[in-house]
N, C-alpha and C positions, 0 to 999 in steps of 0.2 A: 504494500500499500504506499503510495507516494503522498507526502504531506509537505506543506510549507514549514518554514522555521517556527511559525506560531502554532503548529499542530493541526491546522485546518487542512482537511482533505482537498485535493485538487481533482475535481470530478472529471474534467475532460481528459486528464492524463490517465486516470483509472479506466475510463471508457476506451481510450485508444489502446491501452495495454490489454484489455479484455478482448477487444475485437481482433487485435493482432494475434493474440494467443489462439483464438478460435480458428483463425485462418491457417495458422501453422499446423494445428492439429488436423484440420481438414486436408491440408496438403499431404500429411503423412498417412492419410487413409487410402493410399494407392497400393493395393496388394500386389506383390510381385508373383510372376508365374501365371498371370491372367491376361486376357485380351479384353480390356474394358472399352467403353464407348470413347472414341477418339476425342470428340469435342470436350467431354467431361474431363478426360485425362489432361488435356491441354490446359483447361481452366484450373484444375487442381495443382498442376505444376506451376502456373503463373502466379497464383495468389500468395505464394510464399514471399515474393519480393517486396510488395508494399507492406506486408506485415513486418518483415524484418527491418525494413527502412524505418518504420514508425517505432519499432522496438529500440533501435539504436538512437533515434532522435529523442525519445522520451528519456532514455538513459543519459544522454548528453545534457539534458536540462538540469540534472543534479550533479554534474561533474564539478561544479564550483565548490562542493562540500570539502574538497581537499584542503581548502584554505582554513577550515575551522581548527584542525589539529595538526596541520602540516602534511606535506606530501608523503613522507615515509610512513607515518601512522595511518594515513588514508590508504596507501597501497597495501600495507599489511592487512588491514581490515578487508579490503577488496579481494586480496589473494585468498584469505580464509573463506570468505563468502562464495567465491566463484570456483576456486580450484579444489575445495574439499569434495563437493559433489562430482566434479569432473573426474578426479582420480578414483573415488570410491565407487561410483556407479559404473564406470568403465570396467573396473576389476570385478564387480559383482555380476556384470553381464557377460563375462568371458565364458563361463560354463553354459548358460542358456544359449549364447550365440553359437557355440560349438554344436550343441544338440540340434538347434534349429537348422544349421547348415547341413548336417548329416540327414535330417529328415527331408530336407528339400533337394537332396542329391548333390550337394556341393561339398568338395573336400576343403575343410577350413585350414588356414595357416596357423600354426602354433609353434613358432620359433622365437627365441629371445630377441632376435633382430626385429621380427615383425611386431612384437609386443612394445618394444621401445618406439618403433616407427608409428605405431597406433596412437601414441600420445603426442608425438611431434607432428603428425599429419592427420588430425582427427577427421576432417571431412573426406579425405581420400582413403585412409587405412583404419580409421577408428573402430574400436569395438562397438561403441555406441556413437555413431557418426553425427547424430543430431545434437550432440553436446559441443560441437565446434564453436558455438556462440559464446561459451564460457571463457576459453582463452582469448578469443577475439575481443570480447568485452574487456578483459583484463588489459590487453594491449592498448585499447582505446583509453582506459582509465589512467594509464601511465602518461598520457599526452596533454592534459589540460594545462599544466604550467607552460608548455611550449606553445599551445594555442593561445593562452593568455598573452604571452609576449608578442605574438603577431596581431592579436585582436586589439590590443591597447594602442596600436598605431593609427587608429581611426577607422571611419566607415569605409574608406577606399581600400585599406588593407584587409578589412574583414571581407569585403565583397571579393577582392582578388583571391583570398585564401579559399573561400567557398567555391568560386568558379574553377580554380585549379583542381580542387579535390573532386568537384563534379565531373570535370573533363576526364580525370583519372578514372573515375568510376564508370564512365561511359565508353572508354576506349575499347575497341573490339579486339582485345587481347585477353589472355588468361595467364595469370601468374601461377607458379606452383602453389599447391595448397599446403606445402610444408610450412610449418610455423604460422599457418593461417594468413599467409601473405595475400592470397587471392581474396579471402573474405574481408581482410582489412582494406584492400584497394576498393572493394565494392561498397562498403558500409561506413567507412570513416567520415565521408562527407556528411552523412546524416547525424552522426555523433557530434561532429563539429558544429553542424547547424543548430542542434539542440543547445549546445554550450553557448553559441553566439546569441541565440534567441533569449536565453535566460539573462545574458548580460545586457542586451539592448532593450528588451521588452518585458523582462520579468518572466513570470510563469503563465502568462496569458496565452490562449490558443491563438496561433498566428492566422488561422483560417476560421473566422466566425462571422456571423452576420451575412448580409447579401453578398459581399465580396467573397467570403469563404464559400458560400453556396455556389457561386459562379465558377470559382477556381476548382472546387470539388467536382462539379458537373463536367467541366472540361477535362479534368483528370480522369474521370471514369470513362468518358467518351474515348479519350486517347488509349486507355487500357484496353477497352473493347475493340477498337480499330486494330491495334497491334496484334491482339489475340486472333482476330479473324484474318487479317491481311498478311502479316509477316511474323508468325510466332517463332520461326526458326532463325530469325535475324540475330547476329551476334550482339546487336544493340538492344534486343527486346527486353532482356532482364533489367537493364538500367531504366528504360522507359516505363516498364511495368512498375518499378519501384517509385518513380516520380509521380506518374499519373495516379496509380492506385493509392499511393501514400497520401497525396493531396485529397483524394476522395475520403480516405479514412479520417484525416484530420478535420475535414469539413463536417463529416457525419458526427464526429465527437462533439463538435461545437454547436449542433442544432439545439441541444437541450442544456440548460444550466443546472437542472436538478438531477436527481437519482433516476435510474431505470432498473427494472427487475434483473436484467441480464448482468449489468455491472455489479449490482448489489449482491447477487449470488456468487459470482466469481471473484469478488474483491479480495485481495490478499492471497489468492490461490495461484496466480498466473505463473509465478516463478517455479513453483513445485510442478505444475502441469507441464511446463516446458521440459523439466528434467525427467519426470517419470512417465509422461504419456506414451512416448514411443516404446518404452520398455513393455508396457501392457499391450500396445498395438502389435509389436513384433510377435508376442505369444499368440494373440488372436490370429494374426496372419498365418502362422505356421499351422495352427489348428484348422483354419479354413482351407488352406492348401491341401493338408493331409486328408481332410474329409471331403474334398472336391466340392465344397460349397460354392454356390453361384457368386459371381464377382460382387454384385450389389449387396449381398448378405454379409460377405466378409468385410467389405468396405464399411458398411453400416455398423457392424459389430466393433470394428477398429475405432470408429468415432466414439461410440458409446463407452467402451471400456477405457479408451484413451483419456476421457474426461472423468469417468466415474472412479477409477482407481486412485488417482491423485486427490480427488475430492474426498473420498473415503479416508485416505491417509490424514488429510487435514482434520476431518471430523474426529478421528481416533485421537489425534493430538490434543484437540480441544477437550475431549472427555477425559483423557488420561495422558497428561503431558509427557512427551517422550524425552529420553535423555538428550542433552545438548548435542552430542555428536551425531545422533540419528537425525536431529532437526537440521544440522548443518549439511549432512549428506543429501538431504532431500529438499533443500531450499525452503524449509519452514521458517 
């Protein structure tokens, strides 16, 4: 749950976080080994980009917290928060991944070199590849002092920095995923934009009112056009992130009050990011082994991907878990 320094909840940020989390969980509902509807598969593949763009932007909004206790203390806290689940969940998923691979007819790699590489190259070789966002976010969290030094030079320097990072994210190239270089190239602009927004405008939604609705509608239209006309373009992912991200920010600014969806998932998004795909992978293997239809397996992956982390949260509320277990699962 994101709050201002006076303890007041920032509802539009919570709404963006919930919507982004739901889109990522939907994206992960693509069961392997099936031939699903082509149009739906293309949509499920595309929706991850605006969701992750907004995730990094809202994270960047609070990057200035490093000033409160100093950068070393801030980084220590971020390392514990982000890398504890990264290492623990990856190691816990090692045995289930091995069993799942054998059930699906794949010979898993289990060498010391592969294990080391799985942590250094999470998106390419990771045991739980969906956790790539944790080390990427840690790398972003290390940069606010550098960003501040550039942003303090004035509006022109701020604009030049964001334009340069945007151009880098849109280049039709792909860096190695080792050390999350490709992920950092793609999403650093959104983290930096969140940090710059917090400095220039505070924590207000940048896309609200009539202007926000117009920009959001244009972004949604651009997202749809790219999806229909050129989904395989090397530039598609970047434009999905920009167009769809604008639509998500505008949607979050339509209401100043609470809504049932945000109220239900409030405070659960980080845990769902961490645990959802672990549950989804199990459902995927069961569905594949039982030869269930595509839409039943995908639907079950969605339900269990949300239900299992939410049940874990409910268990913690009823019977508070040990601190290490809470750290492991993002509670």
